[in-house]
C-alpha positions, 0 to 999 in steps of 0.5 A, a space after each residue: 727470949 735468949 737461947 743461952 741462959 748463961 748469956 743472960 746472967 752475964 749480961 745482967 752482971 756486966 752492965 752494973 759496972 758500966 752503969 756505975 761508970 756512966 753514973 760517975 761520968 754523969 755525976 762528974 759532968 753535972 759537978 763541972 756544969 755547976 762549978 762553971 756556972 758558979 764561976 760565971 756568976 762570980 765573974 759577972 757580979 
């Protein structure tokens, strides 16, 4: 599909870093959600 074979190789290498960053961001977001949820539960009880 792509006319430049080099572009495909670069495109496969670059997303690994951005995907790792996105995964870390999602991971931290989930931790924050759980943490806030636990705080709310602790405050209510």
